[in-house]
C-alpha positions as CSV (number, residue, x, y, z in Angstrom):
1,X,84.9,-55.3,-18.1
2,X,86.8,-54.9,-14.8
3,X,89.1,-52.3,-16.4
4,X,86.4,-50.2,-18.0
5,X,88.2,-47.0,-16.9
6,X,90.9,-47.7,-19.5
7,X,90.7,-47.3,-23.2
8,X,92.7,-48.8,-26.1
9,X,94.4,-45.4,-26.3
10,X,96.1,-46.1,-23.0
11,X,97.9,-49.1,-24.4
12,X,98.5,-48.5,-28.1
13,X,100.2,-45.7,-30.0
14,X,97.3,-45.9,-32.4
15,X,94.1,-47.5,-31.3
16,X,93.7,-49.0,-34.8
17,X,96.5,-51.5,-34.0
18,X,94.5,-53.2,-31.3
19,X,92.1,-55.4,-33.4
20,X,95.0,-56.8,-35.4
21,X,97.1,-57.7,-32.5
22,X,94.1,-58.9,-30.4
23,X,93.5,-61.5,-33.2
24,X,97.1,-62.6,-33.1
25,X,97.0,-63.0,-29.3
26,X,93.7,-64.9,-29.4
27,X,95.2,-67.4,-31.9
28,X,98.3,-67.8,-29.8
29,X,96.2,-68.5,-26.7
30,X,94.7,-71.6,-28.4
31,X,98.2,-73.0,-28.6
32,X,99.1,-72.7,-24.9
33,X,97.4,-75.8,-23.4
34,X,98.2,-78.1,-26.4
35,X,101.9,-77.1,-26.2
36,X,102.1,-77.6,-22.4
37,X,100.3,-80.9,-22.7
38,X,102.7,-82.1,-25.4
39,X,105.7,-81.1,-23.3
40,X,104.4,-83.0,-20.2
41,X,103.5,-86.0,-22.3
42,X,107.1,-86.1,-23.6
43,X,108.4,-85.9,-20.0
44,X,106.1,-88.7,-18.8
45,X,104.1,-86.3,-16.7
46,X,100.2,-86.2,-16.6
47,X,99.5,-84.0,-19.6
48,X,96.8,-82.2,-17.8
49,X,98.8,-81.4,-14.7
50,X,99.0,-77.7,-15.4
51,X,95.6,-77.3,-17.1
52,X,94.1,-75.4,-14.2
53,X,97.2,-73.2,-13.7
54,X,96.9,-72.1,-17.3
55,X,93.2,-71.1,-17.3
56,X,93.0,-67.4,-18.3
57,X,96.7,-67.6,-18.8
58,X,99.1,-65.0,-17.5
59,X,101.1,-63.9,-20.5
60,X,103.1,-61.0,-21.9
61,X,102.7,-60.0,-25.6
62,X,105.5,-57.8,-26.9
63,X,106.5,-56.1,-30.1
64,X,110.2,-55.9,-30.6
65,X,111.5,-53.4,-33.1
66,X,115.2,-53.6,-34.2
67,X,116.0,-50.6,-36.4
68,X,118.1,-50.8,-39.5
69,X,121.8,-51.4,-38.9
70,X,123.9,-48.3,-39.6
71,X,127.4,-48.4,-41.0
72,X,128.7,-47.4,-37.5
73,X,126.8,-50.4,-36.0
74,X,128.1,-52.8,-38.6
75,X,131.7,-51.7,-38.1
76,X,131.4,-52.0,-34.3
77,X,130.7,-55.8,-34.6
78,X,127.7,-55.5,-32.3
79,X,124.6,-57.6,-32.7
80,X,121.0,-56.6,-32.2
81,X,120.3,-58.2,-28.8
82,X,122.7,-59.8,-26.3
83,X,122.4,-63.5,-25.3
84,X,119.7,-64.1,-22.6
85,X,117.0,-66.5,-21.4
86,X,113.3,-65.8,-21.0
87,X,111.8,-65.8,-17.6
88,X,108.7,-67.9,-18.3
89,X,107.4,-71.4,-19.1
90,X,107.9,-70.9,-22.8
91,X,107.8,-68.1,-25.4
92,X,105.8,-68.5,-28.6
93,X,107.7,-66.7,-31.4
94,X,106.4,-66.6,-35.0
95,X,109.3,-66.8,-37.4
96,X,110.2,-63.7,-39.4
97,X,111.7,-63.1,-42.8
98,X,114.8,-61.2,-41.5
99,X,117.3,-63.7,-40.1
100,X,119.4,-63.1,-37.1
101,X,118.0,-65.3,-34.3
102,X,120.6,-67.6,-32.8
103,X,120.5,-70.2,-30.0
104,X,123.4,-71.4,-27.9
105,X,124.5,-75.1,-28.2
106,X,125.4,-75.9,-24.6
107,X,127.4,-79.0,-25.7
108,X,130.1,-76.9,-27.5
109,X,129.1,-73.4,-26.4
110,X,128.7,-72.3,-30.1
111,X,125.9,-70.1,-31.4
112,X,123.6,-71.7,-34.0
113,X,121.8,-69.6,-36.5
114,X,118.0,-70.4,-36.6
115,X,116.5,-70.5,-40.1
116,X,112.9,-71.7,-39.6
117,X,110.6,-72.2,-42.6
118,X,108.3,-69.3,-43.4
119,X,105.1,-69.5,-41.3
120,X,106.6,-71.6,-38.6
121,X,106.6,-70.9,-34.8
122,X,109.7,-71.0,-32.7
123,X,109.2,-72.2,-29.1
124,X,111.8,-71.0,-26.6
125,X,111.9,-72.7,-23.2
126,X,112.1,-70.4,-20.2
127,X,113.4,-70.3,-16.6
128,X,110.0,-71.4,-15.1
129,X,110.1,-74.5,-17.3
130,X,113.7,-75.3,-16.5
131,X,112.9,-75.2,-12.8
132,X,109.8,-77.3,-12.8
133,X,111.4,-79.9,-15.1
134,X,114.4,-80.3,-12.8
135,X,116.7,-79.1,-15.7
136,X,115.4,-81.7,-18.1
137,X,114.4,-78.8,-20.4
138,X,117.0,-76.0,-20.0
139,X,116.0,-72.4,-20.6
140,X,116.9,-71.5,-24.2
141,X,119.9,-69.1,-24.4
142,X,119.3,-67.0,-27.5
143,X,120.3,-63.7,-29.1
144,X,119.7,-61.6,-32.2
145,X,122.7,-61.1,-34.5
146,X,123.0,-59.1,-37.7
147,X,121.6,-60.8,-40.8
148,X,124.1,-62.8,-42.9
149,X,123.0,-60.9,-46.0
150,X,124.5,-57.4,-45.6
151,X,121.9,-56.2,-48.1
152,X,119.3,-56.7,-45.3
153,X,121.1,-54.3,-42.9
154,X,118.9,-51.5,-44.0
155,X,115.7,-53.4,-43.3
156,X,114.3,-53.3,-39.7
157,X,113.5,-56.5,-37.9
158,X,110.3,-57.0,-36.0
159,X,109.3,-59.8,-33.7
160,X,106.1,-60.5,-31.7
161,X,107.0,-62.9,-28.9
162,X,104.3,-64.1,-26.4
163,X,105.8,-65.1,-23.1
164,X,103.6,-67.6,-21.2
165,X,103.7,-67.6,-17.4
166,X,101.7,-68.9,-14.4
167,X,99.9,-66.4,-12.1
168,X,102.0,-64.8,-9.4
169,X,100.6,-66.8,-6.5
170,X,101.2,-70.2,-8.1
171,X,104.0,-72.4,-6.7
172,X,106.8,-73.5,-9.0
173,X,107.9,-76.9,-7.9
174,X,109.6,-79.8,-9.6
175,X,107.1,-82.0,-11.4
176,X,106.5,-85.5,-10.1
177,X,108.6,-88.4,-11.5
178,X,111.6,-86.2,-12.6
179,X,114.0,-87.4,-10.0
180,X,115.3,-85.8,-6.8
181,X,114.3,-82.2,-6.8
182,X,117.2,-79.8,-7.4
183,X,115.0,-76.8,-6.5
184,X,112.8,-76.0,-3.5
185,X,109.1,-74.9,-4.1
186,X,108.9,-71.2,-4.6
187,X,106.1,-68.8,-5.5
188,X,106.2,-67.6,-9.1
189,X,106.3,-64.0,-8.0
190,X,109.3,-64.6,-5.7
191,X,111.2,-66.5,-8.3
192,X,110.4,-64.0,-11.0
193,X,111.4,-60.9,-9.1
194,X,114.5,-62.7,-7.7
195,X,115.6,-63.5,-11.3
196,X,114.7,-60.1,-12.8
197,X,116.5,-58.3,-10.0
198,X,119.8,-59.5,-11.6
199,X,119.0,-57.3,-14.6
200,X,117.0,-54.5,-13.2
201,X,117.9,-54.2,-9.5
202,X,115.9,-55.0,-6.4
203,X,113.6,-52.0,-6.9
């Protein structure tokens, strides 16, 4: 279409991967509106309030590869990914057979190991959602630790999160009916770059 100058070879280490991942993304896309509508219904907000903002949704699909844990890694006490929050509305994360995902319980500041049933989908709330819900839905602090079963240390872990955003020019503002706004309206691009600059610098 518009980007006909590009080929799948520009985006994939092997062009044969593209059809498989395209199918995953297309199935994920079907979840976006129902998930957003369910969240808004739970909050008492018009469930269709963001329908137009999520047409041809802005999203990022990623493949995370965590290599096997070496003896040196195990002895260091290090995990696989440090605690962080996602900068988005929400992240769709199919569960994976190698455990390690943990979420922070903000009531007691302890990490909880997530053990979802096979075939389930984990939904992480992101910074965009926290802002527009006036903190009613806090951004999920999560990390990836080593598996409990040391016999799994030699097995790599792979995850395929899909982060759901609004387009850059959209304004993030507190939804109606959620109390006095703690946050001023801001463009998605300004909020996003202001947040990521904490990690990557202003450039």
